[in-house]
C-alpha positions as CSV (number, residue, x, y, z in Angstrom):
1,X,-49.9,51.7,25.4
2,X,-46.5,51.8,24.3
3,X,-45.3,48.9,26.4
4,X,-47.5,46.8,24.3
5,X,-46.7,48.6,20.8
6,X,-42.8,47.7,22.1
7,X,-43.7,44.4,23.1
8,X,-45.6,43.8,19.2
9,X,-41.9,45.5,17.5
10,X,-40.2,43.1,19.3
11,X,-42.5,40.2,18.7
12,X,-43.3,41.9,14.5
13,X,-39.4,41.1,15.1
14,X,-38.6,38.1,15.8
15,X,-41.2,36.2,13.3
16,X,-39.1,38.0,11.1
17,X,-35.6,36.7,11.6
18,X,-37.8,33.2,12.0
19,X,-39.5,33.5,8.9
20,X,-36.1,34.8,7.0
21,X,-33.9,31.6,8.3
22,X,-30.9,33.3,10.0
23,X,-30.3,35.3,7.4
24,X,-28.6,38.8,8.4
25,X,-30.9,41.3,8.5
26,X,-28.0,44.1,8.5
27,X,-26.2,44.9,5.4
28,X,-23.1,43.2,5.1
29,X,-20.0,46.4,5.4
30,X,-22.0,48.0,8.9
31,X,-20.4,47.7,12.1
32,X,-22.1,46.7,15.3
33,X,-21.7,50.7,16.5
34,X,-23.9,51.8,13.6
35,X,-26.1,48.8,14.9
36,X,-26.4,50.5,18.8
37,X,-26.7,53.6,17.5
38,X,-29.9,52.8,15.0
39,X,-31.5,51.0,17.5
40,X,-31.6,53.5,20.2
41,X,-33.0,55.8,16.9
42,X,-35.9,53.4,17.2
43,X,-36.0,53.3,20.5
44,X,-36.1,56.9,21.1
45,X,-39.0,56.8,17.9
46,X,-41.5,54.6,20.0
47,X,-41.0,56.7,23.6
48,X,-42.2,59.7,21.5
49,X,-44.9,57.8,19.8
50,X,-45.7,57.1,23.4
51,X,-46.5,60.2,24.2
52,X,-48.5,61.4,22.0
53,X,-51.1,58.9,21.9
54,X,-51.2,59.3,25.9
55,X,-55.5,59.1,27.7
56,X,-57.7,62.3,28.8
57,X,-58.4,61.4,32.3
58,X,-62.6,61.5,33.0
59,X,-63.9,62.6,37.1
60,X,-64.9,60.0,39.3
61,X,-68.5,60.5,39.6
62,X,-68.7,62.1,43.4
63,X,-66.8,65.1,42.1
64,X,-69.7,65.3,39.7
65,X,-73.1,65.1,42.0
66,X,-71.5,67.7,43.8
67,X,-70.9,70.3,40.4
68,X,-74.5,69.3,40.1
69,X,-75.9,70.0,43.4
70,X,-74.0,73.5,43.0
71,X,-76.1,74.3,39.5
72,X,-79.6,73.9,41.2
73,X,-78.1,75.8,44.2
74,X,-77.7,79.3,42.1
75,X,-80.1,78.2,39.7
76,X,-79.3,80.9,37.2
77,X,-76.1,81.3,38.5
78,X,-72.9,79.7,35.9
79,X,-70.5,78.0,37.6
80,X,-67.7,77.9,34.3
81,X,-66.2,74.7,35.0
82,X,-62.3,74.3,35.4
83,X,-60.9,71.6,33.2
84,X,-57.5,70.2,35.1
85,X,-55.0,69.3,32.1
86,X,-54.7,66.1,33.3
87,X,-50.5,65.3,34.9
88,X,-49.1,61.8,32.8
89,X,-47.1,60.6,35.1
90,X,-44.7,58.6,31.9
91,X,-41.6,55.4,32.7
92,X,-39.3,56.4,34.9
93,X,-35.5,56.7,33.6
94,X,-34.9,53.1,35.1
95,X,-37.1,51.3,33.1
96,X,-36.1,53.0,30.1
97,X,-33.0,52.1,30.2
98,X,-33.5,48.5,31.6
99,X,-36.2,47.8,28.4
100,X,-33.0,49.5,26.2
101,X,-30.9,47.2,27.6
102,X,-33.8,44.1,27.0
103,X,-33.7,44.7,23.6
104,X,-30.7,45.6,23.0
105,X,-29.9,42.1,24.5
106,X,-32.7,39.9,22.6
107,X,-31.0,42.3,19.4
108,X,-27.5,41.1,20.4
109,X,-29.0,37.3,20.4
110,X,-30.7,37.5,17.9
111,X,-27.7,39.2,15.5
112,X,-25.1,36.5,17.5
113,X,-27.8,32.9,16.5
114,X,-27.2,34.2,13.2
115,X,-24.0,34.8,13.1
116,X,-23.8,30.8,15.4
117,X,-26.1,29.2,12.5
118,X,-24.1,30.9,9.2
119,X,-21.3,30.2,11.0
120,X,-22.2,26.6,11.9
121,X,-23.4,26.2,7.8
122,X,-19.9,27.6,7.0
123,X,-18.5,25.1,9.2
124,X,-20.2,22.5,7.8
125,X,-19.4,23.6,3.9
126,X,-16.0,22.9,5.1
127,X,-16.1,20.1,6.7
128,X,-17.7,18.4,3.7
129,X,-15.0,19.4,1.3
130,X,-12.3,18.3,4.0
131,X,-13.8,15.4,4.7
132,X,-13.7,14.4,-0.1
133,X,-10.6,15.4,-0.5
134,X,-9.1,12.8,3.1
135,X,-11.3,10.3,0.8
136,X,-10.0,11.4,-2.3
137,X,-6.6,11.5,-1.2
138,X,-6.4,7.9,0.0
139,X,-7.7,6.9,-3.0
140,X,-4.8,8.4,-4.8
141,X,-2.8,7.0,-2.6
142,X,-4.0,3.3,-2.4
143,X,-3.7,3.4,-6.3
144,X,-0.3,4.9,-5.9
145,X,0.5,1.8,-3.9
146,X,-1.1,-0.3,-6.1
147,X,0.8,1.3,-8.9
148,X,4.0,0.7,-7.4
149,X,3.8,-2.6,-5.7
150,X,2.0,-3.5,-9.7
151,X,6.4,-2.3,-11.0
152,X,8.2,-3.8,-8.2
153,X,6.1,-7.3,-9.5
154,X,7.7,-6.4,-12.7
155,X,10.7,-6.1,-11.9
156,X,10.8,-8.6,-9.9
157,X,9.7,-11.3,-12.6
158,X,12.3,-9.4,-15.2
159,X,15.1,-9.6,-13.0
160,X,14.2,-13.5,-12.4
161,X,14.8,-14.2,-16.5
162,X,17.2,-12.7,-16.3
163,X,19.3,-14.5,-13.6
164,X,18.1,-17.3,-16.2
165,X,19.4,-16.7,-18.9
166,X,22.3,-15.4,-17.5
167,X,22.7,-19.0,-15.1
168,X,22.1,-20.4,-19.4
169,X,24.6,-18.2,-20.6
170,X,26.8,-19.2,-17.9
171,X,26.4,-22.8,-18.7
172,X,26.7,-22.6,-23.0
173,X,30.0,-21.0,-22.2
174,X,31.0,-24.2,-20.3
175,X,29.9,-26.1,-22.7
176,X,32.2,-23.9,-25.2
177,X,35.6,-23.6,-23.1
178,X,35.1,-27.6,-22.3
179,X,35.0,-28.3,-26.6
180,X,37.3,-26.2,-26.9
181,X,39.5,-28.6,-24.5
182,X,38.5,-31.5,-26.7
183,X,39.7,-29.9,-29.8
184,X,43.1,-28.9,-27.8
185,X,44.0,-32.2,-26.8
186,X,42.6,-33.2,-30.7
187,X,45.6,-31.0,-32.3
188,X,48.2,-32.0,-30.2
189,X,47.5,-35.7,-31.0
190,X,47.1,-34.9,-34.6
191,X,50.9,-33.3,-34.0
192,X,52.4,-36.3,-32.5
193,X,51.2,-38.4,-35.2
194,X,52.5,-35.6,-38.3
195,X,55.7,-36.0,-36.3
196,X,55.6,-39.4,-36.2
197,X,54.8,-39.3,-39.9
198,X,57.7,-37.0,-40.6
199,X,60.0,-39.7,-38.8
200,X,58.8,-42.4,-40.6
201,X,59.1,-40.8,-44.3
202,X,62.9,-39.9,-43.2
203,X,62.9,-43.8,-42.0
204,X,62.0,-45.0,-45.4
205,X,64.7,-42.2,-47.7
206,X,67.2,-43.5,-45.8
207,X,66.5,-47.0,-46.4
208,X,66.2,-46.1,-49.9
209,X,69.6,-44.5,-49.9
210,X,70.6,-47.7,-48.1
211,X,69.2,-49.7,-50.5
212,X,70.5,-48.3,-53.4
213,X,74.3,-47.6,-52.1
214,X,73.6,-52.1,-51.8
215,X,73.3,-51.9,-54.6
216,X,76.1,-49.5,-56.4
217,X,78.0,-51.7,-54.3
218,X,76.6,-55.4,-55.7
219,X,77.5,-54.2,-58.7
220,X,81.3,-55.1,-58.5
221,X,80.8,-57.6,-56.0
222,X,79.4,-60.7,-58.1
223,X,80.1,-63.4,-54.9
224,X,77.5,-61.0,-53.2
225,X,74.6,-61.1,-55.1
226,X,72.1,-63.1,-54.2
227,X,72.7,-62.1,-50.5
228,X,72.6,-57.9,-51.7
229,X,69.2,-58.9,-54.4
230,X,67.9,-61.2,-50.3
231,X,68.4,-57.3,-48.9
232,X,66.4,-55.9,-51.5
233,X,63.7,-58.1,-51.5
234,X,63.5,-57.6,-47.4
235,X,63.7,-53.5,-47.9
236,X,61.0,-53.6,-50.1
237,X,59.0,-56.0,-48.1
238,X,60.2,-53.7,-45.5
239,X,58.2,-50.0,-47.9
240,X,55.9,-51.7,-48.1
241,X,55.5,-52.0,-44.8
242,X,56.9,-48.8,-44.1
243,X,54.1,-46.8,-47.1
244,X,51.5,-48.9,-45.6
245,X,51.5,-47.8,-41.8
246,X,52.2,-44.0,-43.0
247,X,48.9,-44.2,-45.1
248,X,47.2,-44.9,-42.4
249,X,48.2,-43.1,-41.0
250,X,47.0,-40.2,-43.3
251,X,44.2,-41.7,-43.4
252,X,44.0,-41.4,-38.9
253,X,45.2,-37.9,-39.4
254,X,42.3,-37.0,-42.2
255,X,39.8,-38.8,-40.4
256,X,41.0,-36.6,-36.9
257,X,41.5,-33.6,-39.5
258,X,37.3,-33.8,-40.5
259,X,36.1,-34.5,-37.2
260,X,37.9,-30.8,-35.5
261,X,35.8,-29.1,-38.3
262,X,33.1,-31.1,-38.2
263,X,33.6,-30.1,-34.3
264,X,34.1,-26.5,-35.4
265,X,30.8,-26.1,-37.0
266,X,29.2,-27.9,-34.0
267,X,30.1,-25.3,-31.8
268,X,29.5,-22.6,-34.4
269,X,26.0,-23.6,-35.4
270,X,25.3,-23.8,-31.6
271,X,26.3,-20.5,-30.9
272,X,24.1,-18.8,-33.9
273,X,21.1,-21.1,-32.6
274,X,21.7,-19.9,-28.9
275,X,22.2,-15.6,-30.1
276,X,19.5,-16.3,-32.8
277,X,16.3,-18.9,-31.1
278,X,13.7,-16.1,-30.6
279,X,14.4,-15.4,-34.6
280,X,14.6,-18.6,-36.9
281,X,11.1,-20.6,-38.3
282,X,10.1,-23.2,-37.0
283,X,8.4,-25.6,-39.9
284,X,5.7,-27.8,-39.0
285,X,6.4,-31.8,-39.3
286,X,6.8,-33.8,-42.3
287,X,3.7,-35.4,-42.6
288,X,3.3,-36.4,-46.9
289,X,5.9,-37.8,-49.5
290,X,5.9,-35.9,-52.9
291,X,5.8,-37.6,-55.8
292,X,9.4,-35.8,-57.1
293,X,11.2,-37.0,-54.2
294,X,11.8,-40.2,-55.9
295,X,11.1,-39.5,-59.9
296,X,12.1,-35.7,-61.4
297,X,10.0,-34.7,-64.7
298,X,8.9,-38.6,-65.3
299,X,12.7,-39.9,-65.6
300,X,14.9,-42.0,-63.0
301,X,17.4,-40.0,-61.1
302,X,20.9,-40.6,-62.1
303,X,22.7,-39.1,-58.8
304,X,21.5,-41.0,-54.9
305,X,19.4,-39.3,-53.1
306,X,19.6,-39.0,-49.5
307,X,16.6,-38.1,-47.8
308,X,16.9,-36.1,-44.8
309,X,15.9,-35.4,-40.9
310,X,15.8,-32.3,-38.7
311,X,18.1,-34.1,-35.7
312,X,21.4,-31.7,-36.5
313,X,22.7,-35.6,-37.9
314,X,21.2,-35.3,-41.8
315,X,20.2,-31.6,-41.4
316,X,20.9,-29.5,-44.4
317,X,19.0,-25.2,-44.3
318,X,18.0,-23.7,-46.6
319,X,17.4,-20.0,-47.7
320,X,15.9,-19.2,-50.5
321,X,15.6,-15.8,-52.3
322,X,13.3,-15.0,-55.6
323,X,12.2,-12.8,-57.5
324,X,8.2,-12.8,-56.3
325,X,8.8,-12.4,-52.8
326,X,10.6,-10.3,-51.3
327,X,12.1,-11.5,-47.9
328,X,14.5,-14.9,-47.4
329,X,12.3,-17.2,-46.4
330,X,14.3,-20.5,-44.3
331,X,13.1,-23.9,-45.0
332,X,14.9,-27.2,-43.5
333,X,14.7,-29.6,-47.4
334,X,13.5,-32.8,-47.3
335,X,15.9,-35.2,-49.5
336,X,19.3,-33.9,-51.4
337,X,21.0,-35.1,-54.3
338,X,24.1,-33.6,-56.5
339,X,21.1,-33.0,-59.1
340,X,18.5,-31.3,-57.3
341,X,16.4,-31.3,-53.3
342,X,13.3,-31.0,-52.3
343,X,12.0,-28.5,-49.3
344,X,8.4,-27.1,-47.8
345,X,7.2,-23.6,-47.5
346,X,3.9,-21.6,-47.4
347,X,5.3,-19.6,-50.2
348,X,3.5,-20.0,-53.4
349,X,6.3,-19.9,-55.9
350,X,5.7,-20.8,-59.8
351,X,7.0,-23.9,-61.5
352,X,10.0,-23.2,-63.8
353,X,10.3,-20.2,-61.0
354,X,14.4,-18.8,-61.1
355,X,15.7,-18.8,-57.5
356,X,18.7,-18.1,-55.6
357,X,19.8,-20.8,-53.1
358,X,21.8,-20.5,-49.4
359,X,22.1,-23.8,-48.4
360,X,24.6,-25.2,-45.3
361,X,25.3,-28.9,-44.8
362,X,25.4,-29.2,-40.9
363,X,28.4,-31.1,-40.2
364,X,30.3,-30.8,-43.8
365,X,34.0,-29.8,-45.0
366,X,32.1,-27.0,-46.6
367,X,29.1,-26.0,-44.5
368,X,27.4,-22.7,-46.8
369,X,27.1,-22.6,-50.5
370,X,25.5,-21.2,-53.5
371,X,23.7,-22.7,-55.7
372,X,21.0,-21.4,-58.2
373,X,18.3,-23.3,-59.0
374,X,14.4,-23.4,-61.4
375,X,11.6,-25.0,-58.9
376,X,10.9,-28.2,-62.1
377,X,7.5,-29.6,-60.0
378,X,5.3,-28.3,-57.5
379,X,3.2,-30.0,-54.7
380,X,0.5,-28.0,-52.9
381,X,-0.9,-29.6,-49.2
382,X,-3.8,-28.6,-46.7
383,X,-0.9,-26.4,-44.6
384,X,2.1,-26.1,-46.9
385,X,3.3,-26.3,-49.8
386,X,6.3,-28.9,-51.4
387,X,9.2,-27.9,-53.9
388,X,11.2,-30.1,-56.3
389,X,13.6,-28.0,-57.7
390,X,16.7,-28.8,-59.8
391,X,20.1,-27.2,-60.2
392,X,21.2,-25.0,-62.9
393,X,25.1,-23.5,-61.4
394,X,26.9,-25.9,-59.2
395,X,30.2,-25.2,-58.4
396,X,33.1,-28.2,-59.0
397,X,33.9,-27.9,-55.0
398,X,30.8,-27.6,-54.1
399,X,29.7,-30.3,-56.2
400,X,33.0,-32.5,-55.0
401,X,31.2,-32.2,-51.7
402,X,28.1,-32.6,-51.6
403,X,28.1,-35.7,-53.1
404,X,30.8,-36.9,-50.9
405,X,28.3,-35.9,-47.9
406,X,25.5,-37.5,-48.8
407,X,27.6,-41.0,-50.6
408,X,29.9,-41.6,-46.4
409,X,25.4,-40.7,-44.8
410,X,24.2,-43.0,-47.3
411,X,27.0,-45.4,-46.2
412,X,26.5,-45.3,-42.5
413,X,22.7,-45.9,-43.0
414,X,24.2,-48.8,-45.2
415,X,26.1,-50.2,-41.8
416,X,23.1,-49.1,-39.3
417,X,20.8,-52.1,-41.4
418,X,23.5,-54.8,-41.6
419,X,23.8,-53.7,-38.4
420,X,20.1,-54.5,-36.9
């Protein structure tokens, strides 16, 4: 009966362990020695319960028959029945030790199994976390690599743009150097021409002196009067010829100076355009002629008007300032005369508004002029507004330069038309 009780206890303990699902029964703070002492105490308690539950032994049937015969023989004599205390043979010490060992081993196996299950669960959780961290690190590494590639690609693009810009700058510098060499050559030519003119003037002066001396000598010599007169006429003709040559040389010198100045302005304009190519305001091409191009306030203009282009052959650039407009406006003039001009812009101006103009003539002797003017007429189109203005305040020097520029351009147009 004691062994059966222990088996039941073991089976119930195993069922409890499986029902709990691997949870620890003993407290986490207890050590293995405390657990072994507890198991030994449970074993002794089970042994005491088995000793108290030992059954009484029943006498065999032969002994009962002998007792009945003795009772019959005595008849009256009472025979006391001796009841012997049954001797219960308890389990041996070896069996106890074996059962305790088996119980201890089973308990230890269950504890180790539960510990292994908890350790495996902890390890699986750690492995899952490590895998998630590794995957996240891989993603971060890929993102960093892509970002690094994008940065490298952008730096390469910037390097290519910088190289192209430096190449363009070098080409512009080489062009400017060539133009400077041409200008130096032309200056040397001008110096030689000036020296020749000075020499001619000295010769003319010497001839005049000779003529005066010959004239003074001829007053006392009547015989040689005719010869002296002929000599004087010859000298005069020679002087006229020399004067013509001097005038021609002066005209050549003026043309060379004007050409040199025009080249200098061209170089300055090209340099300014190269520096401010992204700041200049591009205007749409001309599409329509305005009614103010040929008539001004209902009357004919007294001064000739020059039609302008944007190919730097006949180009006039304007910078318009007004009180009603916060910023200045840059635009091209469509046509110009000594009394006014016409231009197009998207900004709105009112008729008879006073404006300040800065007028840049490409190729002129005085490239920059400051003029005060007013708006005389306005025509609105779908895309642009066309304005006609008249000059109120224009200096005499600027006006003469403007007339000279218009006259030269009109003469060039006339010569080209005749040649065609």
